C-alpha positions as CSV (number, residue, x, y, z in Angstrom):
1,M,-41.9,-17.9,-0.6
2,T,-38.6,-18.4,1.2
3,F,-35.5,-16.1,0.8
4,V,-32.2,-17.6,1.7
5,A,-29.5,-15.0,2.7
6,L,-26.1,-16.3,1.9
7,P,-23.2,-14.6,3.9
8,A,-20.6,-12.8,1.3
9,S,-18.3,-14.6,0.1
10,P,-14.3,-13.1,1.0
11,T,-13.1,-10.6,-1.2
12,S,-9.7,-12.0,-1.0
13,P,-9.2,-15.3,0.0
14,E,-8.9,-15.2,4.2
15,S,-5.3,-15.2,5.4
16,S,-4.4,-14.2,1.4
17,V,-0.9,-12.4,1.8
18,V,1.6,-11.0,-0.7
19,A,4.9,-12.5,0.6
20,G,7.7,-10.0,1.4
21,D,11.5,-11.0,1.0
22,G,12.0,-11.8,4.4
23,W,13.7,-8.7,4.8
24,Y,10.5,-6.7,4.2
25,P,7.0,-8.1,6.0
26,D,4.2,-9.8,4.1
27,I,1.3,-7.4,2.8
28,D,-2.3,-8.9,4.3
29,C,-4.9,-8.5,1.4
30,N,-7.9,-8.6,3.7
31,A,-6.5,-6.1,6.3
32,M,-5.8,-3.4,3.5
33,R,-9.1,-4.0,1.8
34,D,-10.2,-3.3,5.5
35,A,-8.0,-0.4,5.8
36,L,-8.7,1.6,2.5
37,R,-12.3,0.3,2.2
38,I,-11.4,-1.2,-1.1
39,T,-14.5,-3.6,-2.2
40,D,-15.0,-6.7,-3.6
41,Q,-15.6,-4.8,-7.4
42,V,-11.6,-4.8,-7.1
43,T,-10.8,-8.9,-7.6
44,H,-8.1,-10.7,-5.8
45,A,-5.9,-10.5,-8.7
46,R,-5.6,-7.4,-9.5
47,L,-5.1,-6.5,-5.7
48,V,-2.6,-8.2,-5.6
49,G,-1.0,-7.3,-9.2
50,A,-1.3,-3.9,-7.4
51,I,0.0,-4.7,-3.9
52,E,3.4,-6.1,-6.1
53,G,3.5,-3.1,-7.8
54,G,3.6,-1.2,-4.6
55,L,6.2,-3.9,-3.4
56,L,8.3,-2.8,-6.0
57,T,8.3,0.9,-5.8
58,V,8.8,1.2,-2.3
59,E,11.5,-1.6,-2.4
60,G,13.3,0.3,-4.9
61,E,12.9,3.5,-3.6
62,L,14.2,2.4,0.0
63,A,16.7,0.1,-1.3
64,Y,20.0,2.5,-0.3
65,W,18.3,2.6,3.2
66,R,18.0,-0.9,3.3
67,A,21.3,-1.4,2.1
68,L,22.9,0.5,4.7
69,Q,20.4,-1.0,7.9
70,E,22.0,-4.7,6.2
71,S,25.5,-3.5,6.7
72,E,24.9,-2.9,10.5
73,G,23.9,-6.3,10.8
74,F,19.8,-5.9,10.4
75,A,18.3,-9.0,9.4
76,A,14.8,-7.6,9.1
77,L,12.9,-4.5,9.1
78,A,11.5,-5.3,12.7
79,N,14.7,-5.7,14.2
80,V,15.8,-1.5,13.1
81,E,14.8,0.5,15.8
82,P,12.4,-2.5,17.7
83,E,11.7,-0.2,20.6
84,R,9.8,2.1,18.6
85,T,6.4,1.1,18.2
86,I,2.9,2.7,18.1
87,N,0.0,1.0,19.4
88,A,2.2,-2.2,20.4
89,E,3.0,-2.3,16.4
90,H,6.7,-2.1,15.0
91,R,6.8,1.9,13.8
92,L,8.9,0.7,10.5
93,T,6.5,-2.0,9.8
94,L,3.8,0.1,10.0
95,L,5.4,2.9,7.8
96,Y,6.4,0.2,5.3
97,T,3.2,-1.2,5.0
98,R,1.4,1.9,4.6
99,A,3.5,3.3,1.7
100,V,3.1,-0.3,0.1
101,R,-1.0,0.1,0.5
102,F,-1.1,3.7,-0.8
103,H,1.0,3.2,-3.9
104,A,-1.1,0.0,-4.6
105,A,-4.3,1.9,-3.8
106,A,-3.1,4.9,-5.9
107,E,-2.8,2.1,-9.1
108,L,-5.9,0.5,-8.6
109,A,-7.7,4.3,-8.7
110,E,-5.8,5.0,-11.5
111,L,-5.9,2.3,-13.8
112,H,-8.8,0.2,-12.9
113,R,-11.5,2.4,-14.5
114,D,-13.8,1.2,-17.3
115,L,-11.5,1.5,-20.5
116,S,-15.3,1.7,-22.3
117,A,-16.1,4.9,-19.7
118,T,-18.3,7.7,-21.7
119,T,-17.3,11.2,-21.6
120,D,-19.5,11.6,-18.6
121,G,-18.1,8.8,-17.0
122,Q,-14.4,10.1,-17.8
123,T,-15.8,13.1,-15.9
124,R,-16.9,10.9,-12.7
125,A,-13.5,9.3,-13.0
126,E,-11.3,12.7,-12.4
127,P,-12.3,12.7,-8.6
128,Q,-10.1,9.2,-8.5
129,L,-7.3,11.0,-10.3
130,L,-7.2,13.4,-7.5
131,T,-8.0,10.2,-4.8
132,A,-4.6,8.7,-6.6
133,E,-2.4,11.4,-6.2
134,D,-3.3,12.1,-2.4
135,Y,-2.5,8.1,-2.2
136,R,1.1,8.9,-3.9
137,K,1.4,11.7,-1.2
138,L,0.9,9.8,1.6
139,A,2.8,6.6,0.2
140,T,5.7,9.6,0.2
141,A,5.1,10.5,3.4
142,A,5.4,7.1,4.9
143,I,8.7,6.6,2.7
144,R,10.2,10.1,3.8
145,D,9.6,9.2,7.7
146,I,11.1,5.8,7.2
147,L,14.2,7.5,5.5
148,A,14.3,10.1,8.4
149,V,14.3,12.8,5.7
150,P,11.7,16.0,5.8
151,R,8.5,15.3,3.9
152,T,9.0,18.6,1.7
153,T,12.3,20.1,0.3
154,V,12.0,24.1,-0.2
155,E,14.9,25.7,-2.1
156,L,15.5,29.4,-2.9
157,I,15.7,30.4,-6.4
């Protein structure tokens, strides 16, 4: 008997990106899979859909800020504060990418459970909802960092 091991097929095609609009950068599908440990249980099509949702959410939240940057003459996110880097990466690009990834991960955690799950399956899924909320909090923190506003607001009643 001969056993032949085949290499695992890529979870998303190599060099797959969800294109930004030219002002914002592209989001690399496999880099997101690696960063958030998203397995091949999430199909490429589902991942792309979640990333698109993340792009829509983040770009909507940053629309006013972007308009201000464009009015200052910045042709792309990478041109805003280009000297501010972390590990040789543009800081705002890192924050934008994090925000998109975390919003996409929250969508995947919430929406892509087995729809026919039993009560026991739903109980096991509850921690996923907490994870989705955690992803959303991380995305919000990244957006607030881009906007240079506090992460929390406290009001005295």
